[in-house]
N, C-alpha and C positions, 0 to 999 in steps of 0.2 A: 735577631729578626723574629725568632720564635718568641721569645719572650713578651717583645713587643705587640706582636699579635695577640698572643695571650691577655696581657693589660688591656687592650682595647677592647676584645670581646667580653671581658670583666665590667669594665665600666658600662658597655652597653646594657648591661644585665641589670644596672643598679636601677634604682627607684629615681624617677627625676626630680620627685620633691626632696632629695637631698641632695640635689646640685645649685651651684653657685656661679653665676658669670663674671669675668674680669675683665676690666679693660685697663690699661696703663700705658705710661708714657714714659720712657728712662733716658737718662743724659749720663756719658761716662766719658773720662779721659783716661788715656794711656799713652806707651810708647814703646817703641821698638828698637831696643840697641843695633848698633852702638850710636844712633843718629839722636838720641834723646829729642826725636822730632814729636810732637804731640799729636796724637792719633784721636779725635772724636766720634764717638759711637752712639746716634740717636736711634732709640727702638721702640717700636709701639708693638702691643701684641693683645689678642683678644682672644679670651680661652674659657673654657668652662671645668670647675673642677665637683668632683662627687666626694661626698663623705663616706668613708667605709665605717662598717661596724668595730672594726678593731680600735685600739688607743696605742702610742707610744709615750712613754714615762707622763702618763694620764692626759696626754694632748690628743686631740682628736686627727685623724690621718685623713687627708684629702689627695685626691690622685684626678688628674684631668690632663687634657691638652688643648690645643688651639692653632692660632696662625700669628707669627712672630714677620714684622718688616725691620729690617736694621740697616741704617746708612753709616758706613764707615767714610772718614776723610782724613787726609794726612797730605803734606807739602811732600815728604818723603818716606819711604818705605820699604826697609830693606829685607828681600827674600832670605828664607833658612835654606842655604844651598853651600857647597863646598866653596863655590866659586861667588865671590863679594857683588852683589849686584842690588843695586839702589834703584827704586821707582819712584818718580814724580807727579805729584799732584794726583793722589789716588782718591776715587770717590766710587764706592760699591755700594749697592744697595740690593740687599738679599731679603725674597719672601719664602719663609718656611714655615712647614708644621713642625709643631713642638710637644713636647711633653714636659706635665709639670707636676712635681709632688710637694705637697706641706704639710706640716706639721702644727697646729694650732692651740695654743693655751689663751682661752678667753679673747683679749685686744691682740695680744703678741703672737708673732708667728715666724716660724724658718723654713726657707724651702731651697728647690732647687728646679730648675727647667733646662730642657736641652733640646736643640734643633735636631731634626732627624732625615728631613728631605724637602727639597724646593728648587726654587731658581734664583738667580740673580740677574738684574739688567747689565747688558753688554756696556762696558766703557771703555774707554781706551785712555793709555798713560805711557810717557814716555821714560825709556831707562835712561838714568842719569850720564851725560858723557857722549851719549851717542846720538843718532838721530832714527834709533828703531822704537816703534811703537807695537804694545801689546796689550790683551784685554784680558779683562777677568774670566774667571771660568764660569759659565753659564749654569750649569748644572750641579747642585748641592746634595751631599748623602754624607751622612753619618756611617763610618766605617770601623772608626777606634782608631784615635790617635794620629801618628802619623799618615794614616792610611786615609785619612777623611778627603773628601773631595768636594772643591769649591769653598763657599763662605757660610762657614756656621758660627752659630752663638750658642754658649751654655752660662747659665749664671747659678750662682748661691747668693743667698739673701737672709737679711731678718730685717722684719717689719712692724708696723703698728697701724691698726685698725680703727679709725675715728667714725663709727655707724657707717654710712653708706661709702666714706673714701678711706683711703690707707695710704702709707708711705712706704718705702721699702729701701735698703742702701745694701750694697755687697760688692761682689766681685765677678765681671764677666770674662770669661774666657772664649777666646775666638780666634778661628782658622779663616785665612784669606788666602785664596790660591789664584794665580793667572796661569794665563794657558801657554804651551811651546816647552821647548827646552832650554836650558839656559846656556852660553856659550861654552864651549870646550866641557859640558858636564850634561850626564842624563837627568839630573834631578830636575823635580819639578818645582816651579815659582810659586812657594809656600811659605807662611810664616804664621805663628802663633802669636798673640798678643793678650795681655790681662790688663782689664779697663776696670777702675773705680768706677760705681755708678750709684746716682739716686734716682728714685722713681717714684712717680705719683699716680694712685689709681682709683677707680669706682667699682662697685659692686653693684650688680644688678640683677 
């Protein structure tokens, strides 16, 4: 957390003339074993990145952050617990603040971003083969690995810029959590899913 605060203070101190605004929409598909059921992830983000003086492999370094909304949908979703539990008709929408870092060479760039705090809209789903309904966690917080809370999205990607527009492809790693204890277990209802995605965006 201290490192994140230092990064935020550093970005505030940068010249606003070196800032670029980004807005983009991405669509991804993934699955959670053993169901092999498709999970869709639709994500929209708006953020501002600042170019810093240092370079990496002769590429410009950009650091920044913004806000992202992500919706996940799947007919079946298995939580990561000792007790096998499958949740039906999952639909979770999360709104999170995010941090992003890019390295850019002319038109080509690579980057990563990660959600660190936010909230999710409450939705209910049913546990398969039961009449029990559960809700997704409403508070999202990056704490590291299996300690993450709620629903968080992180991405690594490569992209290409066409004047004011750009496209990018990559891998999204997400945590989705439901509230409450699992039957006969104290484990939380959570799982991590990897999603391949493609996105298109606009610089302004």
